[in-house]
C-alpha positions in Angstrom: 38.2 -2.1 -2.1 38.9 1.0 -0.1 36.8 -0.3 2.9 38.7 -3.7 2.9 42.0 -1.9 2.5 41.3 0.4 5.5 40.3 -2.7 7.6 43.4 -4.6 6.5 45.6 -1.7 7.3 44.1 -1.2 10.8 44.1 -4.8 11.7 47.5 -5.6 10.4 46.4 -8.4 8.0 46.2 -8.7 4.2 43.2 -7.6 2.2 42.6 -11.3 1.2 42.3 -12.2 5.0 39.8 -9.5 5.4 37.8 -10.7 2.4 37.8 -14.2 3.7 36.5 -13.0 7.1 33.8 -10.9 5.6 32.7 -13.6 3.2 33.0 -16.5 5.6 34.8 -18.6 3.0 38.3 -20.0 3.3 40.5 -20.6 6.3 41.4 -17.7 8.7 43.2 -18.1 12.0 41.2 -17.2 15.0 43.8 -14.5 16.0 43.6 -12.8 12.6 39.8 -13.2 12.6 39.6 -11.5 16.0 41.7 -8.7 14.8 39.6 -8.0 11.7 36.3 -8.1 13.7 37.8 -5.8 16.3 38.5 -3.3 13.7 35.1 -3.7 12.0 33.5 -3.1 15.5 35.4 0.0 15.9 34.3 1.1 12.4 30.6 0.4 12.8 29.7 4.0 13.7 31.3 5.4 10.6 29.5 5.4 7.2 30.8 1.9 6.3 28.2 -0.5 5.1 30.6 -3.5 5.1 31.4 -2.9 8.8 27.8 -2.5 9.8 26.8 -5.6 7.8 29.5 -7.7 9.3 28.8 -6.7 12.9 25.1 -6.7 12.8 24.7 -9.5 10.2 22.5 -7.1 8.3 22.7 -4.9 5.2 20.4 -2.3 6.5 18.5 -2.5 3.3 14.8 -3.0 3.0 12.8 -3.6 -0.1 9.3 -2.4 -1.3 7.5 -4.6 -3.8 4.4 -3.2 -5.4 2.1 -5.5 -7.5 -0.4 -3.7 -9.6 -2.1 -5.0 -12.9 -2.6 -1.5 -14.1 -0.4 1.6 -14.5 0.5 3.9 -12.9 2.2 2.1 -10.1 4.7 4.2 -8.2 3.1 7.5 -9.2 -0.4 6.2 -8.2 -2.1 8.8 -5.9 -2.8 6.2 -3.3 0.2 4.0 -3.3 2.7 6.8 -3.9 1.6 8.3 -0.6 2.4 5.0 1.2 5.8 4.8 -0.5 6.6 8.4 0.5 5.8 7.5 4.2 7.9 4.4 4.1 10.9 6.2 2.6 10.6 9.0 5.2 10.4 6.6 8.0 13.1 4.4 6.7 15.4 7.2 6.5 15.0 8.1 10.1 15.7 4.4 10.9 18.8 4.5 8.8 17.6 2.0 6.3 18.2 2.2 2.6 15.3 1.2 0.4 15.0 -0.6 -2.8 11.7 -0.2 -4.7 10.5 -2.3 -7.6 7.2 -2.9 -9.3 5.6 -5.7 -11.2 2.3 -5.6 -12.9 2.5 -9.3 -14.1 2.8 -10.7 -10.7 5.8 -12.7 -11.6 8.7 -13.9 -9.4 11.2 -11.6 -11.0 10.8 -8.7 -8.6 11.1 -10.9 -5.5 14.3 -12.3 -7.0 15.7 -8.9 -7.5 15.3 -8.1 -3.8 16.9 -11.4 -2.7 20.0 -10.5 -4.8 20.2 -7.3 -3.0 20.3 -9.1 0.2 17.5 -7.1 1.8 16.9 -7.5 5.6 13.1 -7.4 5.1 10.3 -6.6 2.6 7.2 -4.5 2.5 4.7 -6.0 0.1 2.1 -3.5 -1.2 -1.3 -4.3 -2.7 -2.7 -7.7 -3.8 -0.3 -10.6 -4.3 -1.0 -14.0 -5.6 -0.1 -17.0 -3.4 2.7 -18.2 -5.6 4.6 -14.9 -4.9 4.0 -15.2 -1.2 5.2 -18.8 -1.2 8.3 -17.9 -3.2 9.2 -15.1 -0.8 8.6 -17.2 2.2 11.3 -19.8 1.0 14.1 -17.3 1.6 13.3 -16.7 5.4 13.3 -13.0 4.9 10.7 -11.2 7.2 8.0 -9.2 5.4 4.9 -7.2 6.1 1.9 -6.6 3.9 0.2 -3.2 3.2 -3.4 -3.0 1.8 -3.2 -6.6 0.9 -3.8 -10.0 2.4 -2.7 -13.5 2.5 -3.7 -16.9 4.2 -0.2 -17.5 5.5 -0.4 -17.5 9.4 1.5 -14.9 11.5 2.0 -12.4 8.6 1.7 -8.8 9.7 -0.8 -7.0 7.7 -1.5 -3.1 7.8 -4.8 -2.4 6.4 -7.6 0.1 6.4 -11.0 -0.9 8.0 -12.6 -0.8 4.5 -15.8 -2.6 5.5 -16.4 0.0 8.1 -15.6 2.7 5.6 -18.1 1.3 3.2 -20.7 1.4 5.9 -19.8 5.0 6.6 -20.3 5.9 3.0 -23.8 4.3 2.9 -24.7 6.0 6.2 -23.7 9.4 4.9 -25.6 9.1 1.5 -28.8 7.7 3.0 -28.6 10.3 5.8 -28.8 13.0 3.2 -32.1 11.3 2.0 -30.6 9.3 -1.1 -32.4 6.0 -1.7 -31.5 5.5 -5.3 -27.7 5.0 -5.1 -25.6 3.7 -8.0 -22.4 1.9 -7.1 -19.2 1.7 -9.0 -17.3 -1.2 -7.3 -13.8 -1.6 -8.4 -12.0 -5.0 -9.1 -13.5 -7.5 -6.6 -10.4 -9.5 -6.5 -8.8 -6.9 -4.6 -9.4 -6.7 -0.8 -10.2 -3.1 -0.5 -12.8 -2.8 -3.2 -14.5 -6.1 -2.2 -14.8 -5.0 1.5 -16.0 -1.5 0.7 -18.8 -2.9 -1.4 -19.6 -5.5 1.2 -19.8 -2.9 4.0 -22.0 -0.5 1.9 -24.5 -3.3 1.1 -24.6 -4.6 4.6 -25.6 -1.2 5.9 -28.2 -0.8 3.3 -29.7 -4.3 3.9 -29.5 -3.8 7.7 -31.6 -0.6 7.2 -34.2 -2.3 4.9 -32.9 -0.2 1.9 -33.1 -1.8 -1.5 -29.9 -2.2 -3.4 -30.4 -4.5 -6.3 -27.6 -6.1 -8.4 -28.7 -3.8 -11.2 -27.5 -0.8 -9.1 -23.9 -2.1 -9.0 -21.4 -1.8 -11.9 -18.0 -3.3 -11.8 -15.1 -1.3 -13.5 -12.4 -3.5 -14.7 -9.7 -1.3 -13.1 -9.5 1.2 -10.2 -8.7 4.1 -12.5 -10.2 7.3 -13.7 -10.7 5.9 -17.1 -12.4 2.9 -15.8 -14.7 4.9 -13.7 -15.7 7.1 -16.7 -16.2 4.2 -19.0 -18.4 2.3 -16.5 -20.6 5.4 -16.1 -20.8 5.8 -19.8 -21.7 2.1 -20.3 -24.5 2.2 -17.6 -25.8 5.7 -18.5 -29.0 4.7 -20.0 -29.9 2.4 -17.0 -28.8 5.3 -14.7 -31.0 7.9 -16.3 -34.1 5.5 -16.6 -33.8 4.6 -12.9 -33.4 8.1 -11.9 -30.4 7.5 -9.5 -29.7 10.4 -7.2 -26.2 9.5 -6.0 -23.0 7.6 -7.1 -20.6 5.8 -4.8 -17.1 4.7 -6.2 -15.1 2.4 -4.2 -12.1 4.6 -4.8 -11.7 8.3 -5.6 -10.4 7.8 -9.1 -13.4 5.8 -10.1 -15.7 8.3 -8.5 -13.9 11.2 -10.2 -14.2 9.5 -13.6 -17.9 9.0 -13.1 -18.3 12.6 -12.0 -16.6 13.9 -15.2 -19.0 11.8 -17.4 -22.0 13.1 -15.4 -20.8 16.7 -15.9 -20.6 16.1 -19.6 -24.2 14.9 -19.7 -25.3 18.3 -18.3 -26.0 17.0 -14.7 -25.1 19.3 -11.8 -23.2 17.9 -8.7 -24.5 17.8 -6.1 -27.8 19.5 -7.0 -29.0 16.7 -9.3 -26.8 13.9 -8.3 -24.3 13.4 -5.5 -21.0 11.7 -6.0 -18.7 10.0 -3.4 -15.4 8.2 -3.4 -13.0 6.5 -1.1 -9.3 7.1 -0.2 -9.0 10.9 0.0 -6.2 11.3 -2.6 -4.9 14.8 -2.9 -6.8 15.5 -6.1 -10.1 14.9 -4.5 -9.9 18.1 -2.5 -9.2 20.4 -5.6 -11.8 19.0 -8.2 -14.9 21.0 -9.2 -16.8 20.3 -6.9 -14.4 18.8 -4.3 -15.2 15.2 -3.7 -16.7 13.8 -0.6 -14.7 10.7 0.4 -13.6 8.4 3.0 -10.0 9.1 4.2 -7.5 6.4 4.4 -4.4 7.3 6.6 -1.8 6.3 3.9 1.0 8.2 5.8 0.3 6.0 9.0 0.1 2.9 6.9 3.6 3.5 5.5 5.0 4.5 8.9 3.7 1.4 10.7 4.8 -0.9 8.0 8.3 0.3 8.4 8.2 0.2 12.2 6.8 -3.3 12.2 9.3 -4.6 9.6 12.2 -3.3 11.8 10.8 -5.2 14.8 10.7 -8.4 12.7 14.2 -7.8 11.4 15.5 -7.3 15.0 13.5 -10.6 16.0 11.4 -8.6 18.5 8.2 -10.1 19.4 5.1 -8.7 17.6 1.8 -9.3 19.4 -0.6 -7.9 16.8 -0.4 -9.2 13.2 -3.5 -7.4 11.9 -3.2 -3.6 12.3 -6.4 -1.9 11.1 -6.5 1.9 10.7 -9.8 3.7 11.3 -11.4 5.4 8.2 -12.7 9.0 8.4 -15.6 10.6 6.5 -14.6 13.8 4.7 -17.6 15.7 3.6 -17.1 18.1 0.6 -19.2 19.8 -1.9 -19.9 16.9 -4.2 -22.6 15.5 -1.7 -23.5 18.7 0.0 -25.0 22.0 -1.1 -22.8 23.7 1.4 -19.1 23.4 1.9 -18.0 21.9 5.1 
């Protein structure tokens, strides 16, 4: 009320008149409306959310929706980095940010954002089509990070995961490995699917055998799932004498490496282990994990910049923005630190 009171005092009208102008409901004379809007225009450079929203027809709030089936969500070592980058960029662009998560992929989180009157949304990870359709009904611009949809014209910020999978295969085969065991995370997620696809494509193009028996599919993209999958396939792994393991994300790879250590195998002398993402912990494990780096900071930054363009109704030429992955060689695949 203090904001409305200030506007009313400076414009020489009642608080109820200011409220009608702000809400757009009820009759107000053009003269009174002009007075109120003039004051609001003058106040827009002050920290006054009502004034800014009225003048720009925007709240300067944006929302982040993260959909993940498994916990953790916000504290996830991959998605947490993206969120940090979004928050930092949003602050520089004078946006306030609402963050909500949903592991059931319901419509509740989207409705929460609409109630907050956000100017736009950043949707992170895999979303089901019914959620996309629900959000689209509100006409609020949105961008997708590390996910995909069949809706035309939606801005996607993704990693070149297929290229990263190929690079992982090139690295391991370049070290002489031919018996490679794969731990491919949930295949209904774009990233895990494309990383597996890229790895297999490279192997097939170079006439290197990779049978279906050489691939396990952890139910989740977690450390525990990687450990469990390695345990469940241990007898097959030992009998086939695999010399390398590739996990389609770092957490899966690290879970597998822990299990191998417990079986008395030395990494990398007896078996090489490789992951994907380059989360912080991958550089401080023993041994440090070779991986494919995903530029999560750039992902978050670009998402915020692109959403701002959509909010301002600026033209966006590219709708699919792909970031180049980078091979990071560490001791888990090499006898020498590099």
